[in-house]
C-alpha positions, 0 to 999 in steps of 0.5 A: 499500499502507498504511504499517504503524508497526512496534515492536520489542521486544528491538532491541538484541539479535542478532534485534532487529538483524537486524529493522533490518537487514531493515526499514530499506527496507521498502516499507510496514512502517516500524519507528518505535519501539525498545524495550528494558530497560538500553538503555531512555533511551539513543541506539540507537547508543549501546546497541548493539554494531552486529553487521553490516558494513553502518553502522547507518542514522543514522535509527536510531542516533540513535533513543531506545530506550524502555521495553519497556511498551504505552504506549511502542508508542503508535500502531504497528500491529504490534509485533515481539518479539525478546525472550529467551523467559526475559522475554518472557511477561509482557511479551508478554501485557501488550502483547496485553492491551493491544490490540497485536497482537504477531509473537513469536520467543520460545518463550513461547506457541508451544505455547500452543493458541490462538496461531498457530506460523507459517511462511507458507508451510506453514500460512497457515490458522493464523493463523484462531486469532487470532480464537479468541484473542481470543475466548477469551482475552479480550484486545483484541490478540493473539500470532503466534508463530514456530518455534525457528530449527532447525524453519523450514527443515525443516517447510519441506521436511516440508511437500512431502513430506507433501502429497505423498508421505506421509512417514511418519518423519523422522530429522534431525541437525543442525549448528546455526551459532553465531548461534543461540545468540545473541551472545556466544554460545557460549565460543570455548574450547568451539566452537573446533576442536570440535563440541558434541553436545548443545544443551539442550530443543533436540531436544525442541522442534524435534519439538514445534513441527513437528508443531504448525505441520505440523498441520491446523486444524479448528473452532479446534483445531490437530491436530498431525501424527502423523509420528514424528521424531527429532532429534540437534542438534550447535552447529559453527563456522559463524557463520550458516545451520543445516545438517540431514541429513534420512532419511524413510520413506514408504508406497511406492516414492519417486523421488528426481528426483520428490521433487526436481521437487516440492520446487523447485516447491513455493509457498505463499500468500506467494508467490501473494500476491506479499508483500514479504519471500516469495522467488520460490522457497521451496525452491532444489534443488541437483544438485552433490555437495558442496551446499549450503554454508553459505558459499555458500547461507545467503543463496541466493533472490531475498530473500537468506536468505529461501530453504532450500537443499536437496541430496543428494537421495537413496534412503536404506536401500532405494527407500522411503526418502530422504536429503537435506541442508537449509540455512537461514539461521538469523536471516533465514529462521529468525527476523526474516525469517519474522517479517516475512513473517508480518506481511505476511500478516496485513496482507493478510488483514486482521489488522492496521490 
């Protein structure tokens, strides 16, 4: 396998650290350049407040953080962006115009019609937008994005429900982990012994992004999936792992056992290609009454943290409706992991290198 040289924007943030944690032993993606803003010029080990129990690998601790500009990434094949959305937009455009291929976590370009919003198991064909993007925008490089962390697990579960059972409506309540708010995140006196029933712009963002991801690409245009969605988003006292309840309606009778079989059997292109960061089972179905739970299930799967765990699968108010609970790790599957998997798919499809 050809080695891919990677750079990372926003290296000292919580999600940036997750990239370092996941790429440290990657067989062919080598994280060679770390970039930041205020941290530029410092050694990474001096600039970062390391959040993981495992020690920061020495090769990263001693690496100098470079300024977030295209010339800093010279020689790199791909640039990962874990920048905050409020600063990401123009910086990422500068890299794309300079000829770099970016995979971005930020929301700045997610809803651009020419920018793919990727979950590789769900919409691998949307990578074709990169060709449309270069032609229409005149960039030498390209931008692919990954979704809001709350969307990822939900869209993975909705994909087989739409394809196999023609789901017609989705009502979702989320219980979102603290790490989804970044570091230092939510003030302790706001969340301790409490649930926060509002996350700014989250409900609108989740519905909008899910419909694009689940949409159909035709003649270089993504036609969004029209499924009506209702969202209620809450912040809870869990460090990692977004839990969501899904109520879905269908045009005909649905058997929970058949749905469980379809969900457990769901596979995507990353599994067929045996990509490094692709879990063997994207969806793990549990039959216990009290699963999934964040502490027990957020690291589930052959690639820890990359599988979505589903449980409490049952009919809703009638036999044409379904209720379930799903759990996904918000900084692995919902952030760095999906971006790394997207880069792996891009390399396999010839969009990198």
